[in-house]
N, C-alpha and C positions, 0 to 999 in steps of 0.2 A: 839393335843391340842395347840401346838405351833403356827400353822397357824391360828387358831381361835383367839388366843390372839393377834397375829400380825395384823389381820384384824381390831380388835377392837381398838388396839393401834393406827393404822393409821387413823382411824376415829377421835379419840380424837386429834391426831397430826394435821390433816388437819383443824379441827374446830378451834383449838387454833392458828394455823398459819394464818388462814383467819382473825381471830379477831385481831391478831397483825398487819396484813397488813392494815386492816381498820384503826387502830390506826395511822400507819405511814401516810396514806393518809389524815386523818383528821388533823394531825399535819402539814403536808406540805401545805395543802390548807388553813387552818384556823389560824395557829399560826406563820406564817412568820413575821419577823420584820416589823414594820410599813414602808410603802413605798417600800418594796421589791416586785417588780413585778415578775411574773413567768419567764419572759425573762432575769432576773438578778440573778436567783437562782444559787447556786453552782451546778456544774455538778453532784456532789455526790447525790444531792437531786433529780435530774432527773433520775439517775439510781435507787435510792431507791424508788421513786414514780412509775417508770415503773415496777420494781420488785413487788411492792405491788399490782398494778393492775393485773399483771400476776397471782399473788397468789390468789387474790379474784376471778378471773375468772377460773383458771385452777384447783385449789385444790378441788372444789366441785365435779369434775369428778372422782377424786380418792376416795373421800368420798362415792360417789354413787357406784363405783366399789366394794369397801369393804363392803358397806351396802348390796349389792346383793350377794357378796361372802359368807358372814357370814351365812345367812339363807340357802344358797346352801349347806353349810357344816353341819349346825346344824339340819335342818328340811327337807332336801332333796328337796328343791325347785330347779328349773331347769333354772335359768336365763342364765347360761353359758353352760349347758349340751346339746349338739346338738342332742343326741339320744332321748331326751325327749322334743324337741321343743325349746330349748334355743339357744343361739348364742355365739359361741366362738369369732366371729368377734365383738360382743358388748363389750366383755372384752378388746379386743385390742383397739377399739376406745376410750373407757373410760380411759384405762391406758395411751395410747399415747397422748390423748388430755391433760392429766396432764403431762406426762413424757417429752414431748419435750419442752413445755414452762419452765419446771423445769430446763432445761439446761441453759436458759437465766436468770432464777431466781438466779442461782448460778454465772453465768458469768457477768451479768451487774453490780453488786456492785463492782467487781474488776475493771471494766473499769472506773467506777465513781471515784474510789480511785486513779487510775493512772492519770485521767484527772485533779484531784485536786493537787496531789503531784508533778507531773512532771513539771508544770509551776514554782513552787516554786524553784526547783533545777535547772531549766533552766534560772531562773531569768528574765522571761518575761511572759506576758499573753499567755494563750493557743491560738494557731492559730485556727481560725474557730470555735469559741465557739458555734455559732448558728448551724453550720453544725454538730458538735459533739452532741449537745443536741437533734437535730432532728434525728440523726442516732440512738441515744439511744432509743428514743421513738418508732421509726420505727422498731427497732429490736424487741421490745415487740409486736407491732401490727402484723408484718409479722410472728413472732414466733408462732402465733396461726394458721397459714395456712400451716404449714410444718409437722404436726404430722403424716400424712399418709405416708410420705416417709419411715417410718419404716415398712410399711405394703405392700410393692410392690409385695410380693409373695402371697397375699391373693386372687388374682383373681379379683380385682376391675376393673372397666371399664377404658379404656385407656384415655378418656377425663378427668376423675378425676385425674388420675395419672399425666397427662400433667400439670394440674394446680398446683398440689403439688410439682412437679419437678421444675417448674418455680419459685415458692415461695422459694424452698430450695436453688436455685441458687441466687435469689434476696437478700436473707438475708445476704449473704457474703459481699455484697456491703457496708452495714452499718458498719461492723467491719473494712473494708478497709478504710472508711472515718476516723474513729477514729485513726487507726494506722498512717495514713498519717498526720493527724493533730498533733499527738504526735511527729512524726519525724520532721515535719516543725517547731514545737516549739523548739525542741532540736537544729535543724540546725541554726535557727536564734537567739538562746539564748546564754548564757554564762554558760554552765553547770559547 
């Protein structure tokens, strides 16, 4: 019974989190102060907005996975039961399409906080504001193309694995940009 309640609870959680993310996006795009262009927003808003987009796109996959899991357990449907024509690989795709972007949903707000607080204590503007904003958004974009790197042992074809491996390596570049901007800010500042 615990797993059934868990699946239903996750469905409600994903729906409420998606609604909250839509609220953040509406606030960021519609309620900025007059005259504040997107290119002048605080970096925390870039990380919050990117996190909200990730939530809106990734969380429905977990909702679907749980919506399939619950009838499998309750009524004997076979969405994930290979012996009865289901697909265990479907579960993995649904879970990891949610699961890997979730890493960035947790990570990006922290980078936004660092990008806002660090310049205050360094007593100078953040070096490479545009680069850091772009890196934040690109982390979210590329974050959707790395979920299969959790599935290398599933027997998927090599061409697909090559694409997802390249995306997995590319995504590290964006964090590197942020870290070097923070270090340059500290280096040229007066902490």
